C-alpha positions as CSV (number, residue, x, y, z in Angstrom):
1,M,-4.4,8.4,-12.2
2,T,-3.9,9.5,-15.8
3,A,-6.4,9.0,-18.6
4,R,-4.2,6.2,-20.0
5,H,-4.2,4.5,-16.6
6,R,-8.1,4.8,-16.3
7,C,-8.4,3.3,-19.8
8,V,-6.1,0.4,-18.9
9,L,-8.1,-0.2,-15.7
10,A,-11.4,-0.2,-17.6
11,I,-10.0,-2.8,-20.1
12,A,-8.7,-5.0,-17.3
13,L,-11.9,-4.8,-15.2
14,A,-14.0,-5.7,-18.2
15,S,-12.6,-9.3,-17.9
16,A,-12.3,-9.3,-14.2
17,V,-14.0,-11.5,-11.7
18,A,-15.5,-9.9,-8.6
19,V,-16.1,-11.8,-5.3
20,L,-18.2,-10.4,-2.4
21,G,-18.2,-11.9,1.0
22,A,-20.5,-11.5,4.0
23,D,-18.3,-8.8,5.4
24,G,-19.0,-6.5,2.4
25,V,-15.4,-6.3,1.3
26,S,-15.2,-7.2,-2.4
27,V,-12.2,-8.7,-4.1
28,T,-11.6,-8.4,-7.9
29,R,-9.4,-10.9,-9.9
30,V,-7.6,-9.6,-13.0
31,Q,-5.3,-11.9,-15.0
32,L,-2.1,-10.1,-16.0
33,A,-0.2,-12.8,-17.8
34,D,-0.2,-16.6,-18.2
35,G,-0.5,-17.9,-14.6
36,I,-0.3,-14.5,-13.0
37,Y,-3.2,-12.8,-11.3
38,Q,-3.7,-9.6,-9.5
39,F,-6.3,-9.5,-6.7
40,I,-7.7,-6.1,-5.7
41,T,-9.6,-5.5,-2.5
42,A,-12.1,-2.7,-2.0
43,R,-11.8,-0.5,1.1
44,D,-11.7,-2.8,4.2
45,G,-11.7,-0.5,7.2
46,Y,-8.0,0.1,7.1
47,V,-7.1,1.1,3.5
48,P,-9.2,2.2,0.5
49,N,-7.9,-0.7,-1.6
50,G,-5.0,-3.2,-1.7
51,N,-3.3,-5.8,-3.9
52,S,-2.2,-9.4,-3.7
53,L,-0.4,-11.0,-6.6
54,V,-0.7,-14.7,-7.3
55,V,1.9,-16.6,-9.5
56,V,1.1,-20.2,-10.5
57,N,4.3,-22.2,-11.1
58,D,5.0,-25.7,-12.5
59,N,4.0,-27.5,-9.2
60,D,3.0,-24.8,-6.8
61,V,1.9,-21.2,-6.2
62,L,3.6,-18.0,-4.9
63,V,1.5,-15.3,-3.3
64,F,2.8,-11.7,-2.9
65,D,1.1,-9.9,0.1
66,T,-1.9,-11.2,1.9
67,F,-4.2,-8.1,2.6
68,T,-5.5,-6.5,5.8
69,R,-8.1,-9.1,6.8
70,P,-7.8,-12.9,7.1
71,S,-11.3,-13.1,5.6
72,T,-10.1,-11.3,2.5
73,A,-7.1,-13.7,2.2
74,R,-9.6,-16.6,2.4
75,K,-11.5,-15.2,-0.6
76,V,-8.2,-15.1,-2.5
77,L,-7.4,-18.7,-1.5
78,A,-10.8,-19.8,-2.7
79,E,-10.1,-18.2,-6.0
80,I,-6.7,-19.8,-6.2
81,R,-8.3,-23.2,-5.7
82,K,-10.6,-22.4,-8.7
83,I,-7.6,-21.7,-10.8
84,T,-5.4,-24.6,-9.7
85,N,-5.1,-27.5,-7.3
86,K,-1.4,-26.7,-6.7
87,P,-0.4,-25.8,-3.2
88,V,0.8,-22.4,-2.1
89,R,4.5,-22.9,-1.4
90,Y,5.7,-19.3,-0.9
91,V,4.1,-16.2,0.5
92,V,6.0,-12.9,0.1
93,N,5.4,-10.0,2.5
94,S,6.5,-6.7,0.9
95,H,6.7,-5.0,4.3
96,W,5.4,-4.8,7.9
97,H,2.3,-2.6,7.5
98,P,-0.7,-4.7,8.5
99,D,-2.5,-4.5,5.1
100,H,0.3,-6.5,3.6
101,W,0.5,-9.5,5.9
102,N,-2.5,-9.8,8.2
103,G,-3.7,-12.6,6.0
104,N,-0.6,-14.8,6.5
105,E,-2.4,-17.1,8.9
106,V,-4.8,-18.3,6.2
107,Y,-1.9,-19.8,4.2
108,A,-0.1,-21.1,7.3
109,E,-3.3,-23.0,8.3
110,A,-3.9,-24.3,4.8
111,F,-0.4,-25.4,3.8
112,S,2.0,-27.0,6.2
113,G,5.1,-26.5,4.1
114,V,4.6,-22.8,3.2
115,E,7.5,-20.5,3.5
116,F,7.0,-16.7,4.3
117,I,9.6,-14.5,2.5
118,A,10.6,-11.0,3.6
119,T,13.7,-8.9,4.3
120,E,15.3,-9.4,7.7
121,E,14.5,-5.7,8.4
122,T,10.8,-6.3,7.7
123,R,10.7,-9.4,10.0
124,E,12.3,-7.5,12.8
125,A,9.8,-4.7,12.5
126,M,6.9,-7.2,12.5
127,V,8.1,-8.8,15.7
128,N,8.7,-5.5,17.4
129,I,5.5,-3.7,16.4
130,A,2.7,-6.2,15.7
131,N,1.8,-7.0,19.4
132,A,1.0,-3.3,20.0
133,W,-1.5,-3.0,17.2
134,P,-4.7,-4.4,18.9
135,K,-4.7,-1.6,21.5
136,L,-3.9,1.0,18.9
137,Y,-6.7,-0.2,16.6
138,A,-9.2,-0.1,19.5
139,S,-8.1,3.4,20.5
140,N,-8.4,4.7,16.9
141,L,-11.9,3.1,16.6
142,R,-13.1,4.9,19.7
143,K,-11.8,8.2,18.4
144,N,-13.3,7.7,15.0
145,Q,-16.7,6.7,16.6
146,A,-16.6,9.9,18.7
147,A,-15.7,12.0,15.7
148,F,-18.5,10.5,13.6
149,D,-21.1,11.0,16.4
150,E,-20.0,14.7,16.7
151,E,-20.4,15.1,12.9
152,V,-23.9,13.7,13.0
153,K,-24.8,15.8,16.0
154,T,-23.5,19.1,14.7
155,G,-24.0,18.6,11.0
156,K,-20.4,19.7,10.4
157,Q,-17.1,18.1,9.6
158,A,-14.0,18.5,11.7
159,D,-12.9,21.6,9.7
160,G,-16.2,23.3,10.3
161,S,-17.6,22.8,6.8
162,A,-21.2,21.5,6.4
163,L,-21.6,17.7,6.4
164,A,-23.1,16.7,3.1
165,E,-25.3,13.6,3.1
166,E,-22.9,11.8,0.7
167,Q,-20.0,12.4,3.1
168,R,-22.1,11.3,6.1
169,R,-22.9,8.0,4.4
170,Y,-19.3,7.5,3.4
171,D,-18.1,8.2,7.0
172,G,-20.7,5.9,8.4
173,E,-19.8,3.0,6.1
174,S,-16.1,3.6,6.8
175,L,-16.8,3.3,10.6
176,R,-18.7,0.0,10.0
177,L,-15.9,-1.4,8.0
178,E,-13.4,-0.3,10.6
179,E,-15.4,-2.1,13.3
180,G,-15.1,-5.3,11.2
181,F,-11.4,-4.8,10.6
182,V,-10.7,-4.2,14.3
183,A,-12.6,-7.4,15.3
184,E,-10.6,-9.5,12.8
185,A,-7.2,-7.9,13.4
186,S,-7.5,-8.3,17.2
187,A,-8.2,-12.0,16.9
188,L,-5.8,-13.2,14.2
189,H,-2.8,-15.5,14.7
190,R,0.5,-14.1,13.5
191,A,2.6,-16.0,10.9
192,Y,6.0,-14.4,10.7
193,P,8.5,-14.7,7.8
194,T,10.5,-17.9,7.9
195,L,12.9,-17.1,5.0
196,T,14.6,-13.7,5.1
197,Y,17.3,-11.9,3.2
198,V,19.3,-8.8,3.1
199,D,19.6,-6.6,0.0
200,K,18.6,-9.1,-2.6
201,M,17.8,-12.7,-3.3
202,I,17.1,-14.8,-6.4
203,L,14.7,-17.8,-6.4
204,R,14.8,-20.0,-9.5
205,H,11.7,-22.2,-9.0
206,G,8.8,-23.7,-10.8
207,G,9.9,-22.6,-14.2
208,R,10.3,-19.0,-13.2
209,E,12.9,-16.7,-11.9
210,F,12.0,-14.4,-9.0
211,R,14.3,-11.6,-8.0
212,F,13.6,-10.1,-4.6
213,L,15.1,-6.6,-4.0
214,S,15.2,-4.7,-0.7
215,M,14.2,-1.1,-1.4
216,V,12.8,1.9,0.4
217,G,9.1,2.6,-0.1
218,D,6.7,3.7,2.6
219,A,8.8,1.4,4.9
220,N,12.5,0.5,5.1
221,G,13.5,-2.9,3.8
222,E,10.6,-3.2,1.5
223,T,10.6,-6.2,-0.9
224,V,10.1,-5.5,-4.6
225,M,9.6,-8.8,-6.5
226,Y,10.7,-8.8,-10.2
227,L,10.0,-11.5,-12.7
228,P,12.6,-10.7,-15.5
229,K,11.2,-13.1,-18.1
230,E,7.7,-11.9,-17.7
231,K,8.8,-8.3,-17.2
232,I,6.4,-7.9,-14.2
233,V,7.3,-6.2,-11.0
234,A,5.3,-6.1,-7.7
235,T,6.4,-3.1,-5.8
236,G,4.6,-3.1,-2.4
237,D,4.2,0.5,-1.3
238,L,7.3,1.7,-3.2
239,V,4.5,2.6,-5.7
240,S,1.0,3.3,-4.5
241,G,-1.9,5.4,-5.7
242,P,-3.9,7.4,-6.4
243,V,-2.0,9.5,-3.9
244,P,1.3,7.9,-2.8
245,Y,2.1,6.7,0.7
246,Y,5.5,7.7,2.3
247,S,7.2,7.3,5.6
248,P,11.1,6.9,5.6
249,P,13.3,9.7,4.4
250,L,11.7,11.0,1.2
251,S,14.9,11.2,-0.7
252,R,15.6,7.5,-0.2
253,H,12.1,6.6,-1.4
254,A,12.8,8.7,-4.4
255,A,16.1,6.9,-5.1
256,S,14.3,3.6,-5.1
257,L,11.7,4.9,-7.5
258,Q,14.6,6.0,-9.8
259,A,16.0,2.4,-9.6
260,L,12.6,1.0,-10.5
261,L,12.5,3.2,-13.6
262,E,15.7,1.7,-14.8
263,M,14.3,-1.8,-14.7
264,D,13.0,-3.6,-17.8
265,V,9.3,-4.0,-17.0
266,D,6.1,-4.0,-18.9
267,I,3.7,-4.4,-15.9
268,I,4.0,-2.7,-12.5
269,V,1.7,-3.9,-9.7
270,P,1.7,-1.3,-7.0
271,G,0.9,-1.8,-3.4
272,H,-2.4,0.0,-4.0
273,G,-4.2,0.7,-7.2
274,P,-4.6,-1.0,-10.6
275,A,-1.6,-2.6,-12.5
276,I,0.3,0.0,-14.5
277,R,1.4,-0.9,-18.1
278,D,3.8,2.0,-18.5
279,K,6.1,4.0,-16.2
280,G,4.2,7.3,-16.3
281,Y,2.8,7.1,-12.8
282,V,6.2,6.1,-11.3
283,K,7.7,9.2,-13.0
284,L,4.9,11.3,-11.6
285,E,5.5,10.0,-8.0
286,L,9.2,10.6,-8.4
287,E,8.6,14.1,-9.7
288,L,6.4,14.9,-6.6
289,F,9.0,13.6,-4.1
290,D,11.9,15.3,-5.9
291,A,10.1,18.6,-6.0
292,I,9.3,18.5,-2.3
293,V,12.8,17.5,-1.3
294,K,14.3,20.2,-3.4
295,Q,12.0,22.9,-2.1
296,V,12.4,21.8,1.5
297,R,16.2,21.9,1.3
298,E,16.1,25.4,-0.2
299,A,13.8,26.5,2.7
300,V,15.9,25.1,5.5
301,K,18.9,27.0,4.2
302,Q,17.1,30.2,4.9
303,E,16.0,31.7,8.2
304,V,13.1,29.2,8.4
305,V,12.6,27.3,11.6
306,S,9.2,25.7,12.1
307,T,7.7,22.9,9.9
308,D,4.6,25.0,9.6
309,E,6.6,27.8,7.9
310,I,8.3,25.3,5.5
311,Q,4.9,23.8,4.6
312,K,3.7,27.2,3.6
313,M,6.7,27.7,1.3
314,V,6.5,24.4,-0.5
315,D,4.2,24.5,-3.6
316,V,3.4,21.4,-5.6
317,E,-0.2,22.3,-6.5
318,S,0.7,22.1,-10.2
319,L,1.0,18.3,-9.7
320,R,-2.2,17.8,-7.7
321,T,-4.8,17.2,-10.4
322,R,-2.5,14.6,-12.1
323,F,-2.9,12.5,-9.0
324,T,-6.5,13.4,-8.0
325,N,-8.3,14.2,-11.3
326,D,-9.7,17.1,-9.1
327,D,-11.8,14.7,-7.0
328,P,-12.6,16.7,-3.8
329,M,-11.8,13.9,-1.3
330,L,-8.5,13.1,-3.1
331,N,-7.6,16.8,-3.3
332,A,-7.9,16.9,0.5
333,K,-5.9,13.7,0.9
334,F,-3.2,15.0,-1.5
335,R,-2.8,18.3,0.5
336,R,-2.7,16.4,3.8
337,Y,-0.1,14.0,2.5
338,V,2.0,16.7,1.0
339,N,2.2,18.4,4.4
340,G,3.3,15.1,5.9
341,M,5.9,14.7,3.1
342,V,7.3,18.2,3.8
343,E,7.6,17.4,7.5
344,N,9.3,14.2,6.6
345,A,11.8,16.0,4.2
346,A,12.4,18.7,6.8
347,R,13.5,16.2,9.4
348,E,15.7,14.5,6.9
349,A,17.3,17.8,5.9
350,R,18.0,18.5,9.6
351,D,19.4,15.1,10.5
352,G,16.2,14.0,12.2
353,R,15.8,17.2,14.3
354,E,12.6,19.1,14.8
355,L,13.5,22.8,15.4
356,K,11.2,24.9,17.5
357,Y,11.1,28.5,18.9
């Protein structure tokens, strides 16, 4: 996050409204424009933060993304009811990752006529993957509990470094939040998209124009919602911070970022992090992806076989502090993510093949 972004966040949060529930997961409301509100959740056991965008129309409300936990979505719904008595008519899910649609059930239960919008690709992924998540969540929780117990027992982190008290407290709180998340996520009732599209769709409704665009972010078929009159765009995880997420071929993610830069926007609401009032961070994310793709392609043309070797050759350290502000935990996350991005780009450069010797 740049100094400008921190300043914008400070100004926004000065007029923000914070809501804290019994589960300890806070939600902050920030008004971005007339009738348009960003809701930001604190870490919830699955992600460090997340966003939901609420748009109040002439006669109803549209919600973009519904968070990781149904309990968090209920907090947002309670805040919506303080803002307006209009019903929620549309819920948009940017993509299939659980932190963007686990709260769907809250709106399905509260509003009988609500429509859930996503790309056809996103809906298919939801249907194919969601039923496997409870077992995966439970398995990850057991592994994380065992890792935390080992940390406390040995006084050392997984990499052998000393376990500082601050880190122990953070890891313990993370585990408590994860337990709450797993309990909620294992009991929720899925509400799948009811209105899907391919490539793009325009909704002229309630005095506004909504343009839905299928792009590649940290998932394929990710919905980006653009309000051309208001010059506001909600990106899902096409844009995320402070260290960007990734998953599909990195060059395709980069191409979508370039398309976003060409749009006429004043406010960008990322999948994670504060709203951005310029394109500086998007340019930085694109610069990182482009640098990695370029260096990986140069490496695979040489006599380099393993991903480990390619990871050692790729150097984007000059960009690190612009994402992390030299925060130790974010530094570690940046380097870990860069290794994953390099692996991603290497597979792409070799047509999906992992070479070994």
